[in-house]
N, C-alpha and C positions, 0 to 999 in steps of 0.2 A: 397575705396576698392582697394586691390592689386590683380592683376591677373598675374599668370605666363603664358605667351603666348607660350613660347617655351624655351627649354633648349639648351645646347651646342650641336653642331653637324654640320658637314659640309655637306650641302645638295648636293652640286654639285661636291665635291671632288676637287682635284688639280692635275695638270699634273705632270708627273715624273720630278724629279730634273735633270737639264740638265748638270750642271758642278759643280765642287767643289766650284766655286765662288758663285753660287746660294745658297749654303748651308747657307751663311751668310746674304743673302738678306731678307728684310722684305716683298718683293712683288714678285709675280710670274705672268707673263703675261698669262692670262686665256682667252683671246679674242676668240680664235678659239673654245674652248670648250663651250663658251656661245652661239655660233651660230649667234652672232651679226656681220653682214657684212654691215658696214656703212662707206662710204667714204665722208668726208666733202668736199663740193665744194664751191668755191667763185667766180665762173664765170671767164671770161677772164681777167687776171690781167694786161695785157699789156696796158690797158687804164689808169692804176694807179688811179682808182676810189677808194678814200680813205676808204670807208666802207669795201672793200674786205680785207684790211690789218688788220682789227680789230677782225676778227674771230667770233666764235659763242660759246655758252655755253652748259651746260649739266644740265638736270633736273632729280633728283632722286625722284620718286613718287610712292607710293603704291595706284594707282588710283582705284583699285577694292577691296581694303581692305582685301586681302587674307593673309596679314602678310609678303609678299615678296615685295621688292622694284622693281619697274619697271624703265625703262630708256627712257627719251625723249631727242632726239638729233636734233639739229637745222642745217639748211642749209642757206647759205649766197650767193646763185647764182643770186638772184634778182627776182622781180616779172615777171610772165609770162615765167619763165625759165623751169617750169615743174619739177624742182628739189626741192623736198619737205621734210619738217621735218618728222621724223620717230618716232613712238612709239613702244617700245619693251616691251611686257608683259613677266614677268618671270614665268616659269613653276616650278613645285615642284621638278623637277630633276635638277634644276640649269641652264637649258638652257633657252633661250629667244626666243619668237615668235614675228615676225613683224606683228603687228595688226593695222598698220597705215591706211589701206584702211577702209573707213567708220568710222574711229575713230573721225573724225572732226578736228583732229590736223595736218593732212597732208597738210600743206600750204607751198607755196613758198614765196620768198621775200628775202630782205636783213635782215634775222632774226639773232638777236644777243643774247639777254638775255632771260632767263626763270625764273619766280618766281612761287612758289607753295604755296597755302593756301586756306582754305575753307571759301569762302566769303558768303555762304548762311547758314552756321551752320547746315548742314545736315550730317556732318561727312565725306563727300567725298571731297578730295582736288581738287581745281580748278587751272587753269593755266593762267598766263599772259605771253605773248610773246612780246618782244620789238625788235626794229630794226630801220633801216634807213627809215624815213618817215612812220613808222608803229608801232602802239601799239595795241595789240589785246587781248581780254579777253575771256576765254573759260570756260563754266560752266560744271562741271562733272554731267553726267546723271546716277548717282548711279552705277558707274562702268561699264556702257554699252556704253561708248563713251562720246564725248564732243560736246556742241553746242556753237557757237560764240554768245556772248552777248555784243560786244563792243559798238554798237550803242545804244541799249536800256539802257546800264549801264552809259551812258554819259562820257565814257572814250574817250576823244578827245585830242590826243597828236601826231600831225602830224610831229613833229621834229625828230631829231636823238636821239632815246632812247637807252640807253645801259643797265646797270644793274638796277634791280628793286627788291623790297622786300615788303612783307606784314608785317603789324604791327597794333596794336590797339592803336593809338596815344592818343585817348581820353578816353580809358578804358571803352567803353560802351558795350563791348562784341561782336562787329562786326569788322572784319578785314578790315583795310584801306590799301591803296596802295601808296608807294612812288617810284618815277621813277627818275633815274639819266639821265638827258639829257646832251649831249656832247657839240657840237659846232653848230653854224649856218653855215653849210658847203656849199660852192659854188663849184659845180663840174667843173665849167669852169676854176677854178684856177689851174694852172699847176705848179708843183714843181720839183726841181732838186736836186740831191745829190751833194756832194763836187766835184765829178768828172765831173759835168755838165750834167750827164745823167738823164733822167726822173726818178722820184722817187715819192713814196707816200708822201702826205703832212702830216705835223704835225699840232697840234692844234693852233699854235701861230698866224697864218694868218687869223683866223676866230674869230668872237665874241663868247664869252661863252654863253651857253644856260641856261635857267631857269629850275631848277628841279621842279617836279610836286608832289603834295600831294592831293590824292583823299580820301574823307571821305565816308565811307560806311553808307548809310542812314538806312540800315536794312530792306529796302523794295524792294523786287524783283530785287536784285542785282544792284540797282541804286546807283550811287556815285555822290558826289558833289565836284567840284574842289575848294579846299580851299588853293591853293598855295599862293594866295595873302593874304588872311585873316590870315593864319598861320604864315606868315613872311618869308617863304622859297623863295618867288619870289624876295625879296629885295636883295638877295645875289646870283646872277648867278655864275656858274662855269662850267668848262669842266669836268663833272662827268663821271668817268669810273666805279669805284667800289662804293658800298653802303652797309652799315650794320646798322641795327636798333636794338639797345640794350640800357640798362640803363648804361650810362657812368658816371653818377655823384652820384649814390648811393641813389636816391630818389624813385626808383622802378617805374619810368615812362619812356617809351621808347624814347630815343634820336636818332638822325640820323647823321651818319658820311658819308661824301662823300670823296672818293679819287679823287682828281682833277688833271688832266693831265697838267703838267708844270705850275701849279698855286698852291697857298697855299690851303691845305685841308680845308674843312668846317665841323664844328661840330655844329649841331643845338640842343640846350638843351630845353627839354620840360618844359614849364612853367605851366603845369597842368591846363590850361584854354583854350586850343585850340590854343595857340600861341607857337612859338619857337623863341629863341634868338641864333644868331650865335656867338659861343664863342671858336672857335678852337685856336686862337692865345692866348687868356687868359688862356686856359687850356693846352697849350703846344703841340697841335697836328697840327698846321698849317704848321710849318717849322721843319727842322731837327736840330740837335744839333749845327750846324754851322750857323743857321739862314737862311738857304737856302731852296728854294722850289725845287721839283724834279718832274719827270714824274710819278706821283702817278697813279697806275693802279689797281692791285688786292689787296684785303683786307682779312686778316685772323684774327680771334679774339679768345681769350681764356685766361685763367689764367695760365701764364707760370711758376710762382713760388709758386702757391697755397697760395696766401695771401688773397684770397677771392674777388679780384677785377680783372676785365677784362683788358687785354692788347691788343695792336693793332700792327699787322705786315702789312706793305705795300710794294709792289714790285715796282721797278723802272727800268731804263735803265741799260744796261751792263756797261756803263761808269760811273754809279753812284753806291751807296751802298743802298741796301734795308734797311728799317728802322723798328726797333721794339721800340714802345713807351710803357714804363712800367708805370702802374698806381699806384701811392702812393705819397701823401695821396689821399683819395677818391676824384675823380673828376678831378684830375690833373695828367698830364703825362710828363714823361721825356724820351728823346731819349737815350736808353741804348744799342744800337746796338753793339757798340764796347765792352762794358764791359760784354755783354752776349756771346761774341764770334762769332756773326753772320757775322762779317766782315772778318773772317778767312775762306774763301771758296776755294775749290780746283780749281774752275773756276768761271767765271762770265758770266751772261746772262741777257737778258731783260726779266723780269718776268711779268707774267700776273696772271692766276689763282693761288690762294694760300689757303692753309688750315692749321689750327692748330689742331692736333689730336694725341691721344696716340696710335701710331702704334705698339708699342711693349708691351703695357699693363703694363708698369712699374709705372704707376700713373702720369707721367710727360708728358706734351704735346710736341710733335715734330712738325716740320714745313716742309711742302713740297710745292714746287711751280714749275710751268711749264714755260719754257723759249722759246722765239722765237723773233728774231729781227724785227724791224720795218723799217730797211734800209738794202738793200743788202750789203753783205760784203764778201770779198774773205777769211776772217778769219773763215767763217762758212761752210767749205766744208762738203758735205754729201758723204760718201764713201760707196762702196759696193752696193748691190741691195736695192734700195729705192722705196717705193710705193708712194712717194711724187711727185707732179707735178714738173717738172724740173725747172720751173720759181722760185719756192719757196726754192730751195736747198740752195741758198746763204743767206737765211733768217733763216735757221734752227740752233737751238742751243740745248744743252743738258739740261734736267731738273735737279733739285737739291733737296736734302733731308738732313735735319739737325736733329740730334738726341739730345734730351734734356737729359743731364747727371744728372739733378737735380739742384735745386736752380736757374733754368733759364740759366744754362750754356750749350752751344750747340757745337756739333761737326758735321762737314760736313761728312756724310757717303754716299755721292753720288756714289763713286767708288765701294762701297759694294752692290749697288742696280742697277745692269745693266738693268733689265727689265724696270725700271722707268727712268734711267738716261743715259744709254749708247747711244741709238740711237737719233740723233738730230731730232728735230721737230720744227714746228712753233707753239708752244704751246699757247693756249689761255684759253679754258675752263677747269676747274678742279673741280670735285665734289667728296666728301668722304661719305662713308656709309658702313654698313655691308650688303652686297648683299646676302650672303648665311647664315646669322644668326649663324655664328660660333664664334662670339665674337672677331674676328680679322677684323679690318677695311680694306675696299677695296677702290679703286679709279677708276674713269672714266675720261679719258682725251680726249678733243676735240682739234685737231690740224688743221690748215688751209691746205686744199687740201691733206688730208691724212686720213687713216683709224682711226676710234675711237679705243682707247686701253682700255681694261678692265683688271685692275690689282687686283689680290686677295691677301689678307694677307697670308703669308706663314706660315709653321709650325715651323719656327725657334724658336719662343717664346712660352712658355707654361704657361705664367702668367695668372692669373685669371682676371675676368671682370664681369661687370653687365651693362645691357642696360635698360633705363627707358623711357617709353612713358607717358607723363603727359597730360591727356585729361580732357575735361569738359563735363559731360553728359547733362548739360543744353544747350550746344551748339552742339548737335548732336554727342558728344564724339569726337569732333575735337581736334587736338593738340592745347594746350593753348599757342599760340605764345606770348612770353613775360614773360613766367614763369621762375623762377629761382629755380634750384634743387641742394640741398646740400646733399651729403652722408657722413656719419661718420663711420669710422672703427677704433677701438682702440682709439688712441689719434690723429688721422688724419682726416682732412676734405677736401673735394673737391667740388667745385661749378661749375656749368655750366648753361648757359643761352639758352633758347629754342627759336631759330629762324633759320630756314634752309637757309635763304638768306645770301649770302656773296660770297667770292672768287672773281671771275670775270665772270659776265654773267651767273652764275650758282646757283643751289639750291641743298643743301646737304640733307642727311638723317635727318628727323626731330627728330628722337629718340636720346636720350642723352647717350653716351657711356662713361663708366668709367673704366679705367684700374685699377686693384687692386694689381698688383705684386703677392706676395705669400699669400695674405689675402684670406681666404676661405669664408668670409661673410662680409656684411656691417651691422652695429649695428642699424642704424637709417637713415631715409630718410626724409628730410624736403623740403617742396615745398612752395615757395611764389608765389602764382598765379598771373596772369597778372593784376587782379583787386586790388592787394595789400594784399589780405588776406593770412594767413599762416596756414599750416597744417603739422602735424607730422605723419609719417607712420613707421611701424615696419621694421626692417632690413630683409635681405634675404641672402640666400647662394649665392655665386658667380656662374657664369655660367648660369644666368637666364636673360630672357627678360621680364621685368615687365611692366604692364599697371597700372598706378596710376590714379584714378578718383577723381576729385575735389568733395569735400563734403563728402568723406568717411573716412577721417582721423581725427586725434585729433586736433581741432582748438586751437590756442593760439596766 
């Protein structure tokens, strides 16, 4: 069955245009209007405790199922600091209310990553929070708050956990959990920069950690650690980013880890509870020069509309970010240069990254946040800054690339000052439609700086459609792992449902399709996470649709 949940319309409005330059921008800083006042804190950085340098993520979640995305923001000041994560509930006028008190989510610690998924199949999304020496699982109490279930769930991951994601790796209808662990860090290890001054350590001096895979038993939110049995434990790596999608075309979820200063890992699902690591074989371990890089954030999507997912990974400012293009199915080629992504106005050390159609022209654009990991006099912050003075020499400007079609990109950072002009120590980045107007918005988490909420501007009037693919047999939860294809005229666009990605963050689980000047889609096809396929009728543009499994035409 197809439900129209809401049509087009900006619930919160947008602030007045400030300058002529903004007229060409895709994003407007709407932070003040949202009433969100959150300043990320990482504790005293002068001890050069490495987790402080790695930042925290952003979680977009409709935790009370009112059709509006809420925002969960993480703090990294440490345990017993009293500086706690914050949950902001969105009101119907576009403002946000801090509901952290008694939400069950206001915890302190060196919190880094957030993953969102419904582990109990009651329709309400639950939350996993990762961090240094801490991984915690919270069960949604039907929109009335959260209760921690870490101990009873058998989630025991005391190492340094970074990004995480939900997936149904065995396709049994229950969401499992994969966690990227980083390194076996020794805080007593002291590191120095090239000038001999104290500096944050990198990953090279520490053993790589083993990633974790937990299977959902389907009983009372209890999980089983299958990291060894599945084969993941055989291949440790310093994981920072993780994405779980079908990367080889067999419709079973695979797992990609972006590994810092080591070859990336790609675990291919063997459909029997086992995984094989095949990143080198499939072209994703190294770049076109056969080199490894400081792989950090991950963005995925079909950048040239050939029906196969591509992968973008961010690196250091001294390196080039990489875009691996998939073709033929299951095999990837580093096409960074040929797609124009090495022609950037400036360079930075990238972390959170997203692929999304920001101008609704049908082609996916790429945005990423920058922030150095070493202090540099080349990163001066000028003017009035709300940033902690220590971090000013780590700050860099974010970047935005526009897809011109056929996967060819232009750097439009200078045309988007609200996203790119002010330097930050960018780490977390999440994308979603906060005000349900069909234009995508972004939430940015930067070290020791205020969170920024950027709304899609009115520059583009192109059409769009947003699709929620849910399963009524699983409490109408989002069917993570589903593949949705829309057809309009002689064109087809495909997207994969999993909000996990970027860096330490969780995006809007709804699938957004820009339609350019098309006023409707002719057909919608869903391949559900269990492999079955259904066809649904098309709809006019400007709609947010809810598609339920079992109500379409099977084929």
